[in-house]
C-alpha positions in Angstrom: 84.8 154.7 45.0 81.6 152.9 44.0 79.9 150.7 46.6 79.6 147.0 45.8 76.0 146.0 44.8 74.6 143.0 46.8 71.5 141.1 45.7 69.3 139.4 48.2 65.7 138.0 48.3 63.0 140.1 50.0 62.3 143.8 50.5 64.7 146.2 52.1 64.9 145.5 55.8 64.9 141.7 55.3 67.1 139.5 57.5 69.2 138.8 54.3 70.1 142.5 54.2 71.3 142.2 57.8 73.5 139.3 56.6 74.8 141.6 53.8 75.7 144.2 56.5 77.7 141.5 58.4 79.7 141.0 55.2 80.1 144.6 54.1 79.1 146.9 57.0 77.5 150.0 55.3 79.8 149.8 52.2 77.3 148.2 49.8 74.2 149.1 47.7 71.2 146.9 48.3 69.5 145.1 45.4 66.3 143.5 46.7 65.1 140.5 44.6 61.7 138.9 44.4 63.0 135.3 44.2 66.2 133.3 44.9 66.6 132.7 41.2 66.7 136.5 40.6 69.7 136.7 43.0 71.7 134.3 40.8 70.5 136.1 37.6 71.7 139.4 39.0 75.2 138.1 39.9 75.7 136.0 36.8 74.7 139.0 34.6 77.0 141.4 36.5 74.1 143.6 37.6 75.2 142.8 41.2 78.7 141.8 42.3 77.6 139.6 45.2 74.6 137.7 46.3 73.4 136.7 49.8 71.4 133.5 50.1 70.0 131.8 53.2 71.0 128.2 53.3 69.7 126.9 56.7 67.8 127.9 59.7 68.5 126.5 63.2 64.8 125.7 63.7 63.4 125.1 60.2 66.4 123.4 58.7 67.8 123.6 55.2 66.5 125.9 52.5 66.3 123.3 49.8 65.8 125.6 46.9 69.1 127.2 47.5 70.9 123.9 47.7 69.4 123.0 44.3 70.4 126.4 42.8 74.0 126.1 44.0 74.2 123.0 41.9 72.2 124.3 38.9 74.0 127.6 38.6 77.7 128.4 38.4 78.3 130.8 41.2 81.0 130.3 43.9 80.5 130.4 47.6 83.0 132.9 49.0 81.8 133.5 52.6 79.3 132.7 55.3 77.6 134.5 58.2 74.8 133.9 60.6 72.0 136.2 61.8 70.0 136.0 65.0 66.3 136.0 64.0 64.4 138.4 66.2 60.7 138.8 65.4 58.9 142.0 66.6 55.3 143.2 66.4 55.4 146.4 64.4 52.8 149.1 63.9 52.5 152.7 62.8 53.2 155.4 65.4 50.5 156.2 67.9 48.7 152.8 67.3 48.5 150.9 70.6 48.6 147.2 70.8 45.0 147.2 72.0 43.9 148.3 68.5 45.7 145.5 66.7 43.5 142.7 65.4 45.7 141.1 62.7 49.4 140.6 62.3 50.8 139.9 58.8 54.1 138.2 58.0 55.8 135.4 56.2 54.3 132.0 57.2 57.6 130.7 58.6 57.8 133.8 60.9 54.2 133.4 62.0 54.9 129.7 62.8 57.8 130.8 64.9 55.6 133.0 67.0 52.9 130.5 68.1 53.1 131.3 71.8 52.6 135.0 71.1 49.3 134.3 69.3 48.2 131.9 72.0 48.7 134.7 74.5 47.0 137.3 72.3 44.0 135.5 70.9 42.3 138.6 69.6 45.2 139.1 67.1 44.9 136.8 64.1 47.9 135.8 62.1 47.7 136.3 58.3 50.3 135.2 55.8 52.2 137.7 53.7 54.9 137.2 51.1 57.8 138.5 53.1 58.6 139.8 56.7 60.1 143.1 55.5 57.4 143.3 52.9 54.8 143.1 55.6 56.5 146.0 57.5 56.6 148.0 54.3 52.9 147.3 53.7 51.9 148.4 57.2 53.9 151.6 56.9 52.4 152.5 53.5 48.9 151.1 53.1 47.7 148.9 55.9 44.6 149.8 58.0 45.0 151.0 61.5 44.3 147.6 63.1 47.1 145.8 61.2 50.6 145.1 62.5 53.5 143.3 60.9 55.9 140.7 62.3 59.4 141.5 61.2 62.8 142.4 62.6 63.9 145.6 64.4 65.9 146.7 61.3 62.6 146.8 59.3 61.0 148.9 62.0 63.8 151.4 61.8 63.8 151.4 58.0 60.1 152.0 57.6 59.5 154.2 60.6 57.4 151.7 62.5 57.0 151.4 66.3 58.0 148.2 68.1 54.9 147.1 70.1 56.4 143.8 71.3 60.1 142.8 70.9 61.4 139.3 70.5 58.1 137.5 70.3 59.6 134.4 68.7 59.1 131.1 70.6 62.7 130.0 70.5 65.4 132.5 71.2 68.2 130.4 69.7 66.9 131.1 66.3 69.6 131.7 63.7 69.9 131.6 59.9 73.1 130.9 58.1 73.7 132.8 54.9 76.2 132.3 52.1 77.9 134.9 50.1 78.1 134.0 46.4 80.1 135.5 43.5 81.0 134.8 39.9 84.6 134.0 40.8 86.4 132.4 43.8 88.1 134.8 46.2 91.6 134.4 47.6 92.0 134.8 51.4 94.3 133.9 54.3 93.5 132.0 57.4 91.4 129.0 58.3 88.8 127.8 55.7 85.6 125.9 55.3 84.8 124.1 52.0 81.5 123.2 50.5 81.1 120.4 47.9 78.4 118.3 46.2 78.8 114.8 44.9 76.8 111.8 43.8 77.5 108.1 43.7 76.2 104.9 42.2 73.6 103.1 44.3 75.8 100.4 45.8 75.9 98.8 49.2 78.2 100.8 51.5 79.0 103.4 48.9 78.2 106.4 51.1 80.3 104.9 53.9 83.2 104.7 51.6 82.7 108.2 50.3 82.6 109.7 53.8 85.5 107.6 55.0 87.9 109.7 52.7 87.4 112.5 55.2 87.5 110.4 58.4 90.8 108.8 57.3 92.3 112.3 57.2 90.7 113.7 60.3 88.7 116.2 58.3 85.8 117.6 60.3 82.4 117.5 58.5 80.1 120.2 59.7 77.1 119.6 57.5 75.7 116.9 55.2 72.5 117.3 53.2 71.0 115.0 50.5 68.8 116.2 47.6 67.1 114.1 44.9 68.8 113.9 41.5 66.4 115.0 38.8 65.4 112.4 36.3 66.9 109.6 38.5 64.4 108.1 40.8 65.8 107.4 44.3 69.2 108.8 43.4 70.7 111.6 45.5 73.2 114.4 45.5 75.1 114.8 48.8 76.2 118.3 49.9 79.0 118.4 52.5 80.6 121.3 54.4 83.9 120.5 56.0 86.7 122.4 57.8 89.7 122.7 55.5 91.2 124.5 52.6 91.3 123.1 49.1 94.9 124.1 48.9 95.8 121.9 51.8 97.5 118.6 50.8 95.3 116.4 53.0 92.1 118.0 51.6 93.3 117.6 48.0 94.1 113.9 48.7 90.6 113.5 50.2 88.9 115.1 47.2 91.0 113.0 44.8 90.1 109.9 46.7 86.4 110.9 46.7 86.7 111.3 42.9 87.6 107.6 42.6 84.5 106.6 44.5 81.9 109.1 43.3 80.9 109.6 39.6 80.4 113.3 40.2 82.2 115.8 42.5 82.0 119.6 42.4 83.5 122.2 44.7 80.9 124.8 45.5 83.3 127.1 47.3 86.2 127.5 49.7 85.8 130.4 52.1 87.0 131.9 55.4 85.9 129.8 58.4 83.4 131.8 60.5 84.4 131.4 64.1 81.4 131.7 66.5 81.4 131.6 70.3 
């Protein structure tokens, strides 16, 4: 039986690949992509059956480009997971930390390790296009004094040694990922639904729109606004809520919202991920 092909942004060993492992264990073939747009291209064309996209980080916030792409493209959200972000200082074998003078990584990762660089002033941070890409570069071509900041999985994949583990400032650092596909997927159990809508700019209109959920005791877990292109100071509102689109009270809420908003789209209904 052929393994499912999963597209994600970044090199092999990226945190997005760990998210894919959460969804499929080892039963998938990785398809690294250079950009988020390339993930959508791969799934829409059938080159990959699924795509994994980061949608928000507990420290940095929302990944706005992926919110925009969910609206611009026609893929369906069919799942979610979260990955604990652990940054490590990685170097080639037999290279001690005393010989490290520069550490390369994605700028977001470097920013999340400020205390490490304050404590190790002789190590200068330098930006690289990707965390896992930095690990790959160190393993293949970097000079002896260069280390990478990436996850433990990247160290394992590229045969690097972990000089310092968990060097991120904030230990409660998680990224939420969405699983996208060309078609919705049937499932049993509790659900979460993601939608996007826009309204006319009228007094109290957002209150009225959100009240359709409050009136039916529907729990909103996330709300995000993004500018509407070609309409100055107009916004799309993205909402996640607990509930299945097949439930009567959810259908009533969405019908009610359709009477208030001039645009409503369901981005996906998918299994509710229960976390402790």
